[in-house]
C-alpha positions as CSV (number, residue, x, y, z in Angstrom):
1,M,2.7,-10.6,5.8
2,L,0.8,-10.1,2.6
3,T,-1.9,-12.5,3.7
4,S,-2.6,-10.5,6.9
5,L,-3.0,-7.3,4.8
6,D,-5.0,-8.9,2.0
7,K,-8.4,-8.5,3.6
8,N,-10.4,-9.9,0.7
9,G,-8.1,-12.8,0.1
10,D,-7.6,-12.3,-3.6
11,G,-3.8,-12.6,-3.4
12,A,-3.1,-9.0,-4.1
13,L,-3.1,-5.7,-2.2
14,S,-5.5,-3.0,-3.5
15,R,-4.9,0.7,-2.8
16,I,-7.4,0.7,0.0
17,E,-5.8,-2.4,1.7
18,V,-2.5,-0.6,1.7
19,I,-4.0,2.6,3.0
20,K,-5.7,0.7,5.8
21,A,-2.4,-1.2,6.6
22,C,-0.7,2.2,6.9
23,R,-3.4,3.3,9.3
24,N,-3.1,0.3,11.5
25,D,0.5,-1.0,11.2
26,E,3.6,1.1,12.1
27,G,5.9,-1.4,10.5
28,I,4.1,-1.1,7.1
29,R,4.3,2.7,7.4
30,L,8.0,2.6,8.1
31,L,8.6,0.1,5.4
32,L,6.8,2.2,2.8
33,G,7.8,5.5,4.2
34,L,4.2,6.7,4.4
35,P,2.3,8.5,7.1
36,Q,-0.5,6.9,9.3
37,T,-3.2,9.1,7.7
38,I,-3.4,9.5,3.9
39,R,-5.6,12.4,2.8
40,Q,-6.3,14.0,-0.6
41,E,-6.2,17.5,0.9
42,D,-2.7,17.6,2.3
43,G,-0.6,15.9,-0.4
44,T,-0.2,12.6,1.4
45,R,-2.4,10.9,-1.2
46,D,0.0,12.0,-3.9
47,Q,2.9,10.6,-1.8
48,F,1.0,7.4,-1.5
49,E,0.3,7.2,-5.2
50,R,4.0,7.6,-6.0
51,V,4.9,4.7,-3.7
52,F,2.1,2.5,-4.9
53,Q,2.8,3.1,-8.6
54,R,6.5,2.5,-8.1
55,L,5.7,-0.9,-6.6
56,D,3.0,-1.8,-9.1
57,V,5.4,-2.7,-11.9
58,D,2.8,-4.5,-14.0
59,D,0.3,-1.6,-13.7
60,S,-2.4,-4.0,-12.6
61,K,-3.7,-1.5,-10.0
62,A,-2.9,-4.0,-7.2
63,L,0.3,-5.3,-5.6
64,S,1.2,-8.9,-5.9
65,F,3.2,-10.7,-3.3
66,E,6.3,-10.4,-5.5
67,E,5.8,-6.7,-6.2
68,F,5.3,-5.9,-2.5
69,C,8.4,-7.8,-1.5
70,R,10.6,-5.9,-4.0
């Protein structure tokens, strides 16, 4: 699954890759508990950041395969 989301092929998911996955994949949205559209103005960006930071245990600003699978 990670490889299909990892658009630049670097082996990790950036914030933008996860946001785009939420936009395009209902399964990812359900898995992460996030909405389809993430916006700064309506609080959904804060919700996204909480989820992303909880998953990014090494604080690398990207999600490795291991972090995403946790």
